[in-house]
C-alpha positions in Angstrom: 24.2 15.5 29.8 22.9 16.3 26.4 22.5 19.7 24.9 18.7 19.4 24.8 18.6 18.5 28.5 20.9 21.4 29.3 18.5 23.7 27.4 15.5 22.5 29.3 17.3 23.1 32.6 18.1 26.6 31.7 14.7 27.2 30.1 11.9 25.5 32.2 9.0 26.9 30.0 10.3 25.0 27.1 9.0 21.7 28.5 5.5 23.1 29.0 5.4 24.4 25.4 6.5 21.0 24.2 3.7 19.2 26.1 1.1 21.6 24.8 2.3 21.1 21.2 2.1 17.3 21.5 -1.5 17.6 22.9 -2.6 19.9 20.1 -1.1 17.6 17.5 -3.0 14.7 18.9 -6.3 16.5 19.0 -5.7 17.7 15.4 -5.0 14.2 14.3 -8.1 12.9 16.0 -10.3 15.6 14.4 -8.9 14.8 11.0 -9.5 11.1 11.5 -13.1 11.7 12.7 -13.8 13.9 9.7 -12.4 11.2 7.3 -14.6 8.6 9.0 -17.7 10.7 8.5 -16.9 11.0 4.8 -16.0 7.3 4.4 -18.7 5.8 6.6 -21.4 8.4 5.9 -22.3 8.9 9.6 -25.4 11.0 9.6 -25.4 14.4 11.1 -28.1 14.3 13.8 -28.1 18.0 14.7 -30.5 19.1 11.9 -33.0 16.3 12.7 -33.0 17.3 16.3 -33.6 20.9 15.5 -36.5 19.9 13.3 -38.1 17.9 16.0 -37.5 20.7 18.5 -39.1 23.1 16.1 -42.1 21.0 15.6 -42.6 20.5 19.3 -42.2 24.2 20.0 -44.7 25.0 17.2 -47.2 22.6 18.6 -46.7 24.0 22.2 -47.2 27.5 20.8 -50.4 26.5 19.0 -51.7 24.9 22.2 -50.8 28.0 24.2 -52.6 30.2 21.6 -55.7 28.1 21.9 -55.6 28.4 25.7 -55.2 32.2 25.4 -58.2 32.3 23.1 -60.2 30.2 25.5 -59.2 32.3 28.4 -60.1 35.5 26.5 -63.5 34.2 25.7 -64.0 33.1 29.3 -62.8 36.5 30.5 -65.3 38.3 28.2 -68.1 36.1 29.5 -67.1 36.8 33.1 -67.0 40.6 32.4 -70.5 40.4 30.8 -71.8 38.5 33.8 -70.1 40.9 36.1 -71.8 43.7 34.3 -75.1 42.0 34.7 -74.4 41.3 38.3 -73.4 44.9 38.8 -76.8 46.0 37.4 -78.6 43.5 39.6 -76.5 44.8 42.6 -77.6 48.3 41.8 -81.3 47.3 41.7 -80.9 45.3 45.0 -79.1 48.3 46.6 -81.9 50.6 45.5 -84.5 48.3 46.8 -82.6 48.0 50.1 -82.4 51.8 50.4 -86.2 52.1 49.8 -86.8 49.4 52.5 -84.5 51.2 54.9 -86.4 54.4 54.4 -89.8 52.7 54.8 -88.5 50.9 57.9 -87.2 54.1 59.4 -83.6 52.8 59.5 -82.0 55.8 57.7 -82.4 59.6 58.1 -84.5 61.2 55.3 -85.2 64.7 54.1 -87.8 66.2 51.8 -90.9 68.3 51.5 -93.8 67.9 53.9 -95.6 69.4 56.8 -95.0 70.1 60.5 -98.0 69.8 62.9 -97.6 71.4 66.3 -100.0 70.4 69.1 -100.0 72.2 72.4 -102.1 72.3 75.6 -104.7 75.1 75.6 -104.2 78.1 77.8 -107.9 78.0 78.6 -107.4 75.0 80.9 -105.3 76.9 83.5 -108.1 78.6 85.4 -111.3 76.9 86.6 -114.5 79.0 86.0 -116.3 79.7 89.3 -119.6 78.3 88.2 -118.2 74.8 87.4 -117.9 71.9 89.8 -114.7 70.1 90.3 -116.0 67.1 88.4 -117.2 69.2 85.4 -114.0 71.2 85.5 -111.9 67.9 85.4 -113.9 66.8 82.3 -113.5 70.1 80.6 -109.9 70.6 81.5 -109.2 67.2 80.0 -110.2 68.5 76.6 -107.6 71.3 76.9 -104.7 68.8 77.2 -102.9 67.0 74.3 -103.3 63.2 74.8 -101.7 60.2 73.2 -104.8 59.6 71.2 -104.5 63.0 69.6 -100.9 62.3 68.5 -101.9 58.9 67.2 -104.8 60.3 65.2 -102.6 62.9 63.5 -99.9 60.3 62.7 -102.5 57.9 61.3 -104.0 60.7 59.1 -100.6 61.6 57.8 -99.8 58.0 56.9 -103.2 57.7 55.3 -102.5 60.8 53.2 -99.3 59.3 51.9 -96.6 60.3 54.3 -93.3 58.4 53.6 -91.7 59.2 57.0 -93.1 60.6 60.3 -91.5 61.6 63.5 -92.9 62.8 66.8 -90.6 65.2 68.7 -87.7 63.8 66.6 -88.6 60.2 67.4 -89.0 58.3 64.1 -92.3 56.5 63.9 -92.0 52.9 62.5 -94.3 50.0 62.2 -94.2 49.0 65.9 -93.8 52.4 67.4 -96.0 52.7 70.6 -97.6 56.1 71.4 -99.2 56.0 74.8 -99.6 57.9 78.0 -97.8 56.9 81.2 -99.4 59.1 83.9 -99.3 62.6 82.6 -96.4 62.0 80.1 -96.8 60.8 76.5 -94.2 58.2 75.5 -93.1 57.6 71.9 -90.9 54.6 71.2 -91.0 54.1 75.0 -89.2 57.4 75.5 -91.0 60.4 77.2 -91.8 63.4 75.1 -90.8 66.8 76.3 -94.5 67.6 77.0 -96.4 70.4 75.3 -95.9 71.4 72.6 -95.7 68.2 70.5 -94.1 68.6 67.1 -95.0 66.0 64.4 -93.1 66.1 61.2 -94.0 64.2 58.0 -92.4 63.9 54.6 -94.5 63.5 51.5 -96.7 65.4 49.1 -97.2 68.5 51.2 -100.5 69.5 49.5 -101.9 66.0 49.9 -100.8 65.8 53.6 -102.3 69.2 54.3 -105.5 68.3 52.5 -105.9 65.1 54.6 -105.3 67.0 57.9 -107.7 69.9 57.1 -110.6 68.0 55.5 -114.1 68.6 56.9 -114.9 66.5 60.0 -111.3 65.4 60.0 -108.8 64.7 62.7 -108.2 68.4 63.5 -111.8 69.5 63.6 -112.1 68.7 67.3 -109.4 71.2 68.2 -111.3 73.9 66.4 -114.2 73.4 68.7 -112.2 73.3 71.9 -109.4 75.8 71.1 -108.1 76.5 67.6 -104.8 77.6 69.1 -104.1 74.0 70.2 -103.0 73.0 66.6 -100.9 74.6 64.0 -100.0 73.1 60.6 -97.2 74.4 58.4 -96.2 73.3 54.9 -92.4 73.2 54.6 -90.2 72.8 51.5 -87.6 70.7 53.4 -87.7 68.9 56.7 -85.2 66.4 58.2 -86.4 63.3 60.0 -83.9 61.2 61.9 -83.5 57.4 61.8 -85.1 55.1 64.3 -82.5 54.4 67.0 -84.3 51.9 69.2 -84.2 48.1 69.5 -84.9 46.2 66.3 -84.3 42.7 67.4 -86.9 40.1 66.6 -87.7 37.5 69.3 -90.7 35.7 67.8 -91.3 36.8 64.2 -89.6 34.7 61.5 -89.6 34.9 57.8 -92.4 32.7 56.4 -91.7 29.9 53.8 -92.7 30.5 50.2 -95.9 28.4 50.6 -96.9 30.3 53.8 -96.1 33.6 52.2 -98.4 32.8 49.2 -101.1 31.7 51.6 -100.8 35.0 53.5 -100.9 37.0 50.3 -104.1 35.3 49.2 -105.6 36.0 52.7 -104.6 39.7 52.4 -106.1 39.9 48.9 -109.4 38.4 50.2 -109.5 40.8 53.1 -109.0 43.7 50.6 -111.9 42.4 48.5 -114.1 42.1 51.6 -113.2 45.7 52.5 -114.1 46.8 49.0 -117.5 45.1 49.2 -118.2 46.9 52.5 -117.5 50.2 50.8 -119.5 49.5 47.7 -122.3 47.7 49.6 -122.1 44.6 47.5 -121.8 42.3 50.5 -124.8 42.3 52.8 -123.1 40.1 55.3 -120.2 42.5 55.6 -122.7 45.4 56.1 -124.3 43.4 58.9 -121.0 42.9 60.6 -120.2 46.5 60.2 -123.5 47.5 61.7 -123.2 45.4 64.8 
């Protein structure tokens, strides 16, 4: 057994160090050989060219992204402007919708106006001794508030510019029926509470009051029978509830644009005919009126 073998047996790490030393020497020799080959054969170094190409590609990509960002910014600005215009249009549409809801009676409203109170006369409670039953029935009928009295007041209020009307807290809309069923007056097909009947209206209070109190107007008949049957109050604020009945349409449909235009022309012609009746410029219309 040699001395070297004996040393390895007593020092096992020595073999490992020797193997590592051999490997490191081989790697060093290979590196030196490669370096010498690069110098002698002028093998090009490809790393700088690759970096240059990568730089160019990244620069082009960056420029393309910048163009996209600029394009998106312009489009965003355009959308914001359109959104602003759409918001303004939405506000106008919402305002028109609110007005339509008020006029249609679909929303509660408050404002200045008048309150008209109609009540049966106390004079109709006792029959005079000198009257027959038939005459007393006719006379007593004048002491009672009828559906026609309520309709006349409502129509006069509308003609005087009322923007909302209610009868005993029943909102009056375009197709509100006011009629008697036996001794009871129905509004919106609901019975009123009887006498008194309270009619509220929102609008120019002075104009409404003037329309109601004009000479030979709707309230003049009550003054003859019994002035206590009617009372009119001008109020600073009155609340009128929304219509709460059925609003379904079974037969009416929205007309086409052509039909709507035709109906508008017919309405305008009717208005002109009405004007000619008032001014007396249409003899035929006066003849119809006189018949």
